[in-house]
N, C-alpha and C positions, 0 to 999 in steps of 0.2 A: 504494500500500500504506500502511496506517495504522501509524504508529509507536506506541511505548509511551506517549508523551505524549498522543497523540490518543485512545488508549483510556482514559487516565486522565481526560481532559476529558469524554469521552462518559459514563463511569461516574459522575463527579461531577455532571454535568448531569442524568443520570437520577435519581440520589439526591435532588438538590435538587427536581426535579419531583415525585417521590413525596412528599417532605416537604411541599411546598406544597399538593399535592392532598389529603393526608390530613386536614388541618384541617377544610376544608369538608365532606368526606365524613363525618367523625366527627360534626360538629355536625348534619348532616342526619339521620344515623342516630339520634342522641340525640333530636332533635325528633320523628321518626317514632315512636320507642318511647314517648315521653311521650304522644303523641296516642293511641296504641293503649291505653295504660294508663288514660287518662282515659275513653276510650270503654268499656272493660271495666268500670270503676268505675260509670259512669253506667248501663250496662245492668244491672249488679247492683243498683243502687239502685232502678231502675224495677221489677225483679222483686220486690224486697222490699216496695216500696210497694203493688204490685198484690196481693200476698199479704196484706198488712196490711188493705187495703181489703176483700178477701174475708172475712177474719176479722171485721172490724168489721161488715160486712153481716150475717153469720151471728149475731153477738151481738145486734145491734140488732133483728133479726127474731125472736129467740127470746124466749119468755116466761120468767118468773122460775123456774118449776119445771124447765124444760129446762136453764137455765143452771146451777142448783144441782145438778141430777142429774149434769151432766157433770163436776163436780168430784170425784165419787166419795166424797161425805161419808156418814157414818152417818145413819140416819133422823132422829134428834133434832137433829143439827146441820143437816141439810138443811132441816128446817122453819124453823129460825132464819135460815138463808141466804135462803129464799124471803121471809120476813117483811122482812128487811133490804133485799133487792133491790126489793121492792114499795114500801117506804117511801122508798127513795132515788129510785125512779121517780116517785113522787108529789111529792117535793120539787122535782124538776127540771121539773115540769109535763108530764112524759112527752113532751118534745119531742126527746129523743134527744141533747141537748147537755148537757155537764157545765157546772157553774156558771162555770168559768173560760173556757168557749167562748162564752158568751152576750154 
């Protein structure tokens, strides 16, 4: 039969074991959570970049009149917009690159 002192030893040993095991378990959980957060951030970034690429492709393939009409400008301002877009396109050599990207 186990005495009171034996139960105290068993209880303290159990508490010490839980204390020693909790540190590595906590660190493992923290690392796993960090990996999931990074994976979610990367997935979000990829979605944003794909969407940006789709928008860039639409803008690059559109002509000046389509671009300016999509802004919802009044007729007189739309004509000025078309003129400016065409002049900017002529300045870049119509290669689709901004001057900072060449």
